[in-house]
N, C-alpha and C positions, 0 to 999 in steps of 0.2 A: 662615302657619300659627301654629293653634292646638295646643297639648298637652295630652292628657287621657290619664289610665291608661290604658294599651292603643291607644294611636296620635295621629294628627295628625288635625284637624280643619280644612277650608279654610273658606271664608267661607258658603258655601252650608250646608254641613254643619253649622259651627255654629251659623248663624242657624238650621236647621232642628233642630236640638237645643235650643235654645235657646227655641224657641216651644214644642216638643213638652213641654219642662222648666215651663212656668212658663205660658204662654195658654194652651197646651189642655188641663192638668188646674186652671186657677182657677176657683174659683165665680163668677168675674167675670157679671154680666147681659150686660153690655154692651161691646166691647171696640172702641177707635180706634187704628187703624195708622197712622203716619207712616215709610214707605218711602222713602230718599235713595239714588238712582245704584243700584248693583248690588245694592241692598237689593230694588227692584222685581223682579227676579227670582229673588231669594231668598226672596221673599215669595208667587212663586207656588209655589214648592216647597215652602214651609210648608202656602198653600192645598190644594194636592195632597196634604200628608200628614193633613188635618185629615179628622176622622170627618163623615159630613152632618148628623149630630144637633149637631154643636157651630158649623156655618157661621151661624146665624144670629143669634147672641151679636154677629158683625160686624158694626158698625154703618156704620161710616166708614173709607174708605182714603184717604187722602193720599200721592200719589206724587209726590215731587220732583226734577223732571229723572233719572227712570230708564230703562232699557230693560228691557222685559219681554217674551214672547212671549205672547198670552193664550191662541195655538194650541197650548202645551203644557199648557193645563186642560180639565178636561174639559166639557162645555156647561153645570153646575150652574156653579162654582167661575169661566167666565169668566163667566157673566150676574152673579154677585156682584160681580166686579171690574168689570164695566162698570157695575151700577147703583148700587154704593155705594161705588165709586172715584172719584176726582176728581184730575186731572195737571196739575202747576205747573211748566213747565217752560223754561228760558232762553228771551228774549225780548226784544227792545227794545222791545214796545210796554208800556203803564203795567199795572203789576198788574192780574189780571183780565181782561185782555181775553181773548175766546175765541178759540184758535188753529185752525188747518187739523189736519184729522186725518192723523194720518203714522203711520210704523212703529212710533215711542215711544210713542203715546197709550196704548197697554197696552189698546185696546178703552172706554176711559171717555173723558168730557169732557178737554178740555186747556183752559188760562189759560198764560196770560203771568206767571212771576213777579215780570217788574219786573226785569229784570238780566240781563245777559249772562254773569255769572260763576256757573259751575257750583258751587262751593262756597259761593255767598250763597244759594243757592235758598231754602234752610230759612228763614234769617233775612227776609229781603225777603217770602218770602209767608206766614209766620207770624201775622197778623193774619186773614187770608183764611184759610186752616185752620183757625183756631181758630172764626170766625164760619161755616164748613162743618161742623164738630162741634158747634159749639152748635145750629144749625136741627134736627140730626139729635135731640138730647135734648131740647130743646124737645117736639117730636111724640113724643118716647116718655115725657118728662115730664109735658107737660102735659095 
């Protein structure tokens, strides 16, 4: 639990408050997001709080072994997660191997992180995540 002047923040509310303070107000034209574990559900809360005119800046979303329910999002935000997001989750398959859809994929394409260790998914998938981000930036910049 984090404390702030006037109350307490749990992980979700802390994430939303940080998003609103830094990401939502940033002049950045493109936003690349990595969310790990419970961060997937917290990201959905952030997306729900983001004004529609600010959603277009979110260029790519990398989810790493997350649990989120896109049904908590309106159709516009669920579509954003589906089309701009990719989920790397634990699996014994080699890194980047497409995985079957299940309740963990959040509505977006899911790939193996190449590890069975939850805590290692960011590290193991990092090169694939950076390629995913680079592809999007090349299209925008190119």
